[in-house]
C-alpha positions as CSV (number, residue, x, y, z in Angstrom):
1,M,233.6,87.9,79.7
2,S,232.9,85.0,82.1
3,E,229.4,83.5,81.9
4,Y,229.1,84.3,85.6
5,Y,230.0,87.2,87.8
6,L,229.5,87.9,91.5
7,D,226.1,89.0,92.8
8,F,227.1,91.4,95.7
9,E,223.6,91.0,97.3
10,K,224.1,87.3,98.0
11,Q,227.8,86.8,97.3
12,R,227.0,84.0,94.9
13,P,227.7,83.4,91.2
14,R,225.1,85.2,89.0
15,L,224.4,85.0,85.2
16,S,226.2,87.4,83.0
17,R,224.4,90.0,80.9
18,R,224.7,87.9,77.8
19,E,223.3,84.8,79.4
20,A,220.6,86.7,81.3
21,I,219.3,88.2,78.0
22,R,219.5,84.8,76.3
23,R,217.5,83.1,78.9
24,A,215.0,86.0,79.2
25,L,214.3,85.8,75.5
26,F,213.8,82.1,75.6
27,A,211.6,82.4,78.7
28,T,209.3,84.9,77.0
29,S,209.0,82.7,73.9
30,G,210.6,84.9,71.4
31,L,209.6,88.4,72.4
32,V,212.4,89.8,70.3
33,L,213.3,88.0,67.1
34,A,215.4,89.2,64.2
35,N,213.5,90.0,61.0
36,H,215.7,87.7,58.9
37,L,214.5,84.7,61.0
38,S,210.9,85.3,60.0
39,F,209.1,83.6,57.1
40,R,206.0,85.1,55.6
41,A,202.7,83.5,54.9
42,L,201.6,84.1,51.4
43,G,198.3,85.9,51.4
44,A,198.2,86.1,55.2
45,T,196.8,89.6,55.5
46,P,193.4,89.5,57.1
47,T,190.5,90.7,54.9
48,P,188.9,94.1,55.6
49,N,185.6,92.5,56.5
50,A,186.9,90.7,59.6
51,R,184.4,90.7,62.4
52,A,186.7,89.4,65.1
53,K,190.1,90.6,66.3
54,A,190.8,88.0,69.0
55,V,189.9,84.5,70.2
56,I,189.7,83.2,73.8
57,Q,189.7,79.5,73.7
58,I,188.5,77.6,76.8
59,W,190.1,74.2,76.3
60,M,188.4,71.5,78.4
61,W,191.5,69.3,78.8
62,G,190.4,65.7,79.1
63,G,187.0,65.8,77.3
64,P,184.0,67.2,79.2
65,P,180.8,65.1,79.5
66,H,178.4,66.7,77.0
67,T,175.2,65.2,78.5
68,D,176.1,66.8,81.9
69,I,176.8,70.3,80.6
70,F,175.3,71.7,77.4
71,D,173.3,68.7,76.1
72,P,171.3,67.3,79.1
73,K,169.3,64.1,78.6
74,P,167.1,63.6,81.7
75,E,164.5,61.7,79.7
76,A,167.1,59.0,78.9
77,G,166.9,57.8,82.5
78,A,169.2,57.4,85.5
79,D,171.7,55.2,83.6
80,Y,172.4,58.1,81.4
81,C,171.9,61.3,83.3
82,G,172.7,59.9,86.8
83,P,171.8,62.4,89.6
84,L,171.9,65.4,87.2
85,K,168.3,65.0,86.1
86,A,167.0,68.5,86.4
87,P,168.3,70.7,83.6
88,I,167.5,74.4,83.8
89,E,165.9,76.8,81.4
90,T,168.0,79.7,80.1
91,N,167.1,83.2,79.2
92,V,166.5,81.9,75.7
93,P,163.1,80.1,75.5
94,G,163.5,76.3,74.8
95,M,167.2,76.3,75.4
96,R,168.2,74.1,78.4
97,I,171.6,73.5,80.0
98,G,172.9,71.5,82.9
99,E,171.5,72.2,86.4
100,L,174.9,73.2,87.9
101,M,175.3,76.3,85.6
102,P,172.6,78.9,86.7
103,L,174.8,81.9,85.9
104,L,175.5,80.7,82.3
105,A,171.8,80.1,82.0
106,K,171.3,83.9,82.4
107,Q,173.9,84.6,79.7
108,A,172.6,82.2,77.0
109,D,171.6,85.0,74.7
110,K,175.3,85.7,74.3
111,Y,176.5,82.2,73.1
112,S,175.3,79.4,70.8
113,I,175.7,75.7,71.5
114,I,176.8,73.1,68.9
115,R,175.4,69.8,70.0
116,S,176.5,67.7,67.0
117,M,180.3,68.0,67.0
118,T,181.7,64.7,65.8
119,H,184.9,63.0,64.6
120,G,184.7,59.5,66.0
121,N,188.2,59.5,67.6
122,N,188.5,58.3,71.2
123,G,192.3,58.9,71.9
124,H,193.3,62.0,73.9
125,E,196.3,62.9,71.7
126,T,194.8,62.2,68.4
127,A,191.4,63.7,69.1
128,S,193.1,66.8,70.5
129,Y,195.1,67.2,67.3
130,L,191.9,66.7,65.3
131,V,189.9,69.3,67.1
132,Q,192.7,71.9,67.3
133,T,193.9,71.6,63.7
134,G,191.0,70.1,61.8
135,R,193.3,67.6,60.2
136,Q,193.5,63.8,60.6
137,P,196.5,62.6,62.7
138,G,199.1,60.4,61.4
139,G,200.2,62.3,58.3
140,R,203.7,63.0,57.1
141,I,203.7,66.5,58.5
142,V,202.3,68.0,61.7
143,F,199.8,70.8,61.1
144,P,199.7,73.9,63.3
145,C,196.7,74.4,65.6
146,V,194.4,77.4,65.3
147,G,196.3,79.5,67.8
148,A,199.6,79.1,65.9
149,V,197.9,80.0,62.6
150,V,196.4,83.1,64.2
151,A,199.9,83.9,65.6
152,L,201.2,83.7,62.0
153,T,198.4,85.6,60.2
154,R,197.4,88.1,62.9
155,G,200.7,88.2,64.8
156,Y,204.3,88.6,63.9
157,D,203.9,88.4,60.1
158,A,201.0,90.8,60.1
159,G,203.0,93.6,61.8
160,Y,202.2,92.7,65.4
161,K,204.4,94.8,67.7
162,G,203.2,93.8,71.2
163,L,205.6,92.9,73.9
164,I,203.7,89.8,74.8
165,P,203.7,87.0,72.2
166,P,200.5,86.9,70.1
167,Y,199.6,83.4,71.3
168,V,199.3,82.9,75.0
169,V,198.3,79.8,77.1
170,L,197.0,80.2,80.6
171,T,198.6,78.5,82.4
172,E,200.1,75.1,81.7
173,P,201.1,74.0,78.1
174,Q,198.4,71.8,76.6
175,G,201.0,69.1,76.0
176,R,199.0,66.5,74.0
177,F,200.0,67.7,70.6
178,D,202.6,70.1,69.0
179,E,200.7,73.4,68.8
180,A,203.0,75.0,66.3
181,G,203.4,72.0,64.0
182,F,205.5,72.7,60.9
183,L,205.4,76.4,61.6
184,G,208.2,75.9,64.1
185,P,208.9,77.1,67.7
186,R,208.4,80.8,66.9
187,Y,204.7,80.2,66.7
188,K,204.4,78.0,69.8
189,P,202.3,79.6,72.6
190,F,203.8,81.5,75.5
191,A,202.7,79.4,78.5
192,T,202.5,81.6,81.5
193,G,202.8,79.0,84.2
194,G,201.9,80.1,87.7
195,N,198.5,80.7,89.2
196,P,196.6,84.0,88.6
197,A,194.6,83.4,91.8
198,Q,197.8,83.8,93.8
199,T,199.5,87.2,94.6
200,P,201.7,87.9,92.7
201,F,200.8,85.9,89.6
202,A,204.2,84.4,89.0
203,V,204.4,84.4,85.2
204,E,207.4,82.4,84.1
205,G,210.1,84.6,82.6
206,V,208.4,87.8,83.9
207,I,207.9,87.4,87.7
208,Q,210.7,85.9,89.8
209,P,209.3,84.8,93.2
210,G,210.9,86.5,96.1
211,V,212.5,89.2,94.0
212,T,211.0,92.7,94.3
213,D,210.9,95.3,91.5
214,Q,213.5,97.4,93.3
215,R,215.8,94.5,93.5
216,Q,215.4,93.8,89.8
217,K,216.3,97.5,89.2
218,N,219.4,97.3,91.4
219,R,220.5,94.2,89.6
220,R,220.1,95.9,86.2
221,E,222.1,98.9,87.4
222,L,224.9,96.7,88.7
223,M,224.9,94.8,85.4
224,H,225.3,98.0,83.4
225,H,228.1,99.1,85.8
226,L,230.1,96.0,85.2
227,D,229.4,95.6,81.4
228,A,232.6,97.2,80.0
229,L,231.8,95.9,76.4
230,A,228.7,98.0,76.1
231,Q,230.5,101.0,77.4
232,D,233.5,100.6,75.1
233,L,231.5,99.8,71.9
234,P,228.2,101.6,72.2
235,E,227.7,101.9,68.4
236,D,228.5,98.2,67.7
237,P,225.5,96.6,65.9
238,Q,225.7,93.5,68.1
239,V,225.8,95.6,71.3
240,T,222.9,97.7,70.0
241,A,220.9,94.6,69.3
242,N,221.6,93.2,72.7
243,T,220.6,96.5,74.4
244,Q,217.3,96.5,72.5
245,A,216.7,92.9,73.5
246,E,217.5,93.7,77.2
247,N,215.1,96.7,77.1
248,T,212.3,94.6,75.8
249,A,213.0,91.8,78.3
250,Y,213.0,94.3,81.2
251,D,209.9,96.0,79.9
252,M,208.2,92.6,80.3
253,I,209.6,92.3,83.8
254,L,209.1,95.9,85.1
255,G,207.1,97.8,82.5
256,D,203.8,97.6,80.6
257,G,204.3,94.0,79.7
258,A,204.1,92.9,83.3
259,K,201.1,95.1,84.2
260,V,198.7,93.1,82.1
261,F,199.2,90.1,84.5
262,D,198.8,92.3,87.6
263,L,195.3,91.5,88.7
264,S,195.6,93.9,91.7
265,Q,194.7,96.6,89.2
266,E,191.2,95.1,89.0
267,K,188.4,95.9,91.4
268,P,188.1,93.2,94.1
269,E,184.4,92.9,93.4
270,L,185.0,92.0,89.8
271,R,187.6,89.4,90.8
272,D,185.1,87.9,93.2
273,R,182.5,87.7,90.4
274,Y,185.0,85.7,88.3
275,G,185.7,83.5,91.3
276,R,189.0,83.5,93.2
277,T,190.0,80.2,91.6
278,K,192.7,79.4,89.1
279,F,190.1,79.1,86.3
280,G,188.1,82.2,87.3
281,Q,191.2,84.4,87.5
282,S,192.5,82.9,84.2
283,C,189.3,84.2,82.6
284,L,190.0,87.6,83.9
285,V,193.6,87.6,82.7
286,A,192.3,86.4,79.2
287,R,190.0,89.5,79.1
288,R,192.9,91.8,80.0
289,L,195.1,90.2,77.3
290,V,192.6,90.6,74.4
291,E,191.8,94.1,75.7
292,R,195.5,94.9,75.0
293,G,195.5,93.4,71.6
294,I,196.7,89.8,72.1
295,P,195.0,88.0,69.2
296,Y,194.8,84.4,70.7
297,V,194.5,83.3,74.3
298,T,193.9,79.7,75.4
299,I,192.8,78.9,78.9
300,N,193.9,75.3,79.4
301,Y,191.4,73.9,81.9
302,P,192.3,70.4,83.2
303,G,190.2,68.0,85.3
304,W,187.6,66.7,82.8
305,D,188.9,63.2,82.2
306,T,186.3,61.7,84.5
307,H,186.6,57.9,84.1
308,K,185.9,57.6,87.8
309,E,183.3,59.4,89.9
310,N,182.2,61.7,87.2
311,F,179.3,63.3,89.1
312,Q,181.5,64.2,92.1
313,A,183.8,66.0,89.7
314,M,180.9,67.8,88.1
315,R,179.7,69.1,91.4
316,R,183.2,70.4,92.2
317,Q,184.1,71.9,88.8
318,L,180.9,73.0,87.1
319,P,180.1,75.8,89.6
320,E,183.6,77.1,89.2
321,M,183.3,77.0,85.4
322,D,179.9,78.6,85.6
323,K,181.1,81.5,87.6
324,G,184.2,82.3,85.5
325,M,182.7,81.7,82.1
326,A,179.5,83.6,82.7
327,T,181.4,86.6,84.1
328,L,183.7,86.5,81.1
329,F,180.7,86.8,78.8
330,Q,179.2,89.6,80.8
331,D,182.5,91.5,81.3
332,L,183.4,91.3,77.6
333,A,179.9,92.5,76.7
334,E,180.0,95.4,79.1
335,R,183.3,96.6,77.8
336,G,182.3,96.4,74.2
337,L,184.8,93.6,73.5
338,L,182.4,90.6,72.9
339,A,181.6,91.9,69.4
340,S,185.2,91.6,68.4
341,T,186.3,88.6,70.5
342,V,185.4,85.0,69.7
343,V,185.0,82.8,72.8
344,W,185.3,79.1,71.9
345,W,184.6,76.5,74.6
346,G,185.2,72.7,74.1
347,G,187.5,69.7,74.5
348,E,188.8,66.9,72.4
349,F,185.6,64.8,72.7
350,G,182.6,64.1,74.9
351,R,182.1,61.2,77.3
352,T,180.1,58.0,77.2
353,P,176.4,58.8,77.6
354,K,175.8,55.6,79.5
355,V,177.2,55.8,83.0
356,M,179.7,53.2,84.2
357,W,178.3,52.5,87.7
358,E,180.4,49.4,88.3
359,A,183.7,49.4,90.3
360,P,186.3,50.8,89.8
361,W,184.5,53.5,87.8
362,N,181.8,54.2,90.4
363,G,179.7,56.5,88.2
364,G,182.4,57.3,85.6
365,R,182.2,58.2,81.9
366,N,184.7,57.0,79.2
367,H,185.9,58.8,76.0
368,W,183.2,59.5,73.3
369,G,184.1,61.0,70.0
370,K,180.9,60.1,68.1
371,V,179.1,63.2,69.3
372,F,180.0,66.0,71.7
373,S,179.3,69.7,72.3
374,A,181.0,73.0,71.7
375,V,180.1,76.6,72.4
376,L,180.8,79.7,70.4
377,A,180.2,83.4,71.3
378,G,181.2,86.8,70.1
379,G,183.3,87.9,67.2
380,G,180.3,87.9,64.8
381,F,178.8,84.7,66.0
382,K,175.1,85.0,67.0
383,G,174.0,84.0,70.5
384,G,171.0,82.2,71.8
385,Q,170.9,79.4,69.2
386,V,171.5,75.7,69.1
387,I,173.1,74.0,66.1
388,G,172.5,70.3,65.4
389,A,171.3,67.7,67.8
390,S,172.3,64.4,69.3
391,D,169.9,61.5,69.6
392,A,167.7,60.8,72.6
393,K,170.6,59.3,74.6
394,G,173.4,61.6,73.4
395,E,175.1,58.7,71.7
396,E,175.0,59.7,68.0
397,V,174.5,62.7,65.8
398,K,170.9,63.1,65.0
399,D,170.9,66.3,63.0
400,R,173.4,68.6,61.3
401,P,176.9,67.0,61.9
402,V,179.6,69.5,62.6
403,Y,183.2,68.4,62.0
404,P,186.2,70.2,63.7
405,I,187.3,71.8,60.4
406,D,183.8,73.3,60.1
407,L,184.1,75.1,63.4
408,I,187.7,76.1,62.8
409,G,186.9,77.4,59.3
410,S,184.1,79.5,60.8
411,I,186.5,81.1,63.3
412,Y,189.0,81.9,60.5
413,A,186.2,83.5,58.5
414,Q,185.2,85.7,61.4
415,L,188.9,86.7,61.9
416,G,189.1,87.6,58.2
417,I,191.6,84.9,57.4
418,P,191.0,83.6,53.9
419,A,190.6,79.9,53.5
420,T,193.2,80.0,50.7
421,T,195.9,81.6,52.9
422,K,199.0,79.6,52.1
423,L,201.1,78.1,54.9
424,P,204.9,77.4,54.5
425,N,204.8,73.7,54.2
426,P,208.4,72.4,54.8
427,E,208.0,69.9,52.0
428,G,207.2,72.6,49.5
429,S,203.7,71.4,48.5
430,P,200.8,73.9,48.4
431,T,199.2,74.0,51.8
432,F,196.4,76.3,53.0
433,V,194.8,77.1,56.4
434,M,191.7,75.2,55.2
435,P,192.1,71.8,53.6
436,Q,191.2,71.3,49.9
437,E,188.7,68.8,48.6
438,T,191.5,66.5,47.6
439,D,192.7,66.3,51.2
440,G,189.8,64.0,52.1
441,I,188.8,65.9,55.3
442,K,185.2,65.4,56.4
443,S,183.2,68.6,56.3
444,A,179.6,69.7,56.4
445,G,180.2,73.4,55.8
446,L,180.7,76.5,57.8
447,L,178.4,77.5,60.7
448,K,176.5,80.0,58.6
449,E,173.5,79.6,60.9
450,I,175.2,81.7,63.5
451,M,177.6,83.8,61.4
452,S,176.5,87.4,61.0
453,A,175.8,88.4,57.4
């Protein structure tokens, strides 16, 4: 059969059934994969005492300025805090956050702030790799990030049967490191593309702009009518497999798989609370995904690489972040989902505490890996607490350093993923989700201060 046949609607060449299915499967990042292509993680079954079922990671692409957000330092003076000199009290006594986040201040009892994150790396790519994997960059092999490990241990190889891949990124790929590492492409995230603030939310491989559901159905009927192979060999194993693949792909396009991305099913008032922005509506989609059993969702939130005019960017973006993130906490809690969903906020590093007032920076902040902030909520993590501290100017760790592997290991523990879960190292050497002492990875221990007993 030719790779193309005539589309009678437009009188133009159109993909054949075989090619359409092949592309649909690639576009949906491996929705249907043959069992013989899978490899199993040894000891990957989550332990029965898992407190969390899912993770929503808010990835602050570019590195957010810690002293403007969750670690304000007004006492350091204008050269450090700039115009953001009036931090606000939260609903937790003694816990202050940046002045541009009044809604998050009302939800502080639901999350805890880590003010002593550290790794000392100031490169975007290398710091991103460090924070997302817990491993030092530059080794012989590339380790998988947390989302890929969860896709392995809580996804395909743990009996996951969902139509949507177990690791989803809203909306653009993160791009500064290989998320799957040595686990391979099967465990890469499904990046949706599109903008959930637009109608429809054009999810790549699921929604085709300008093509209605009825037109998709008509195309499928025409394809069946012209596909003589399926009619002549209905019991052939290859034909059967292709039919199953087609059914799965179309269920994503026209069935339950597509509905999770249809925000018109939500009340307009709730959408307004999240904010009709790309980030706000991404938070809403993330809630819908974990509600339907997706174990790992990353919201890739760009715009935080503020070398220039940092404070103008904060006044634009922090109110947007405040609205979406605060509503996410509240919405998850009201639906009984926060107890089983970890929310992890953070980026690859912080930004220079001392403001660069001179041209061309004009009030910018540079990269700063010595100390920065992260936030954890839900999934067994206690809220309303502060872990660690930076010094008076936010330049160094003052108390209780927290390394990336400490945070990652704590999330794995809440998900019930044993530290000794083996990963299929392509070089054959024993490799585990958590590094061993001989690996030389800096660690100060799990975040037991906020982990429920």
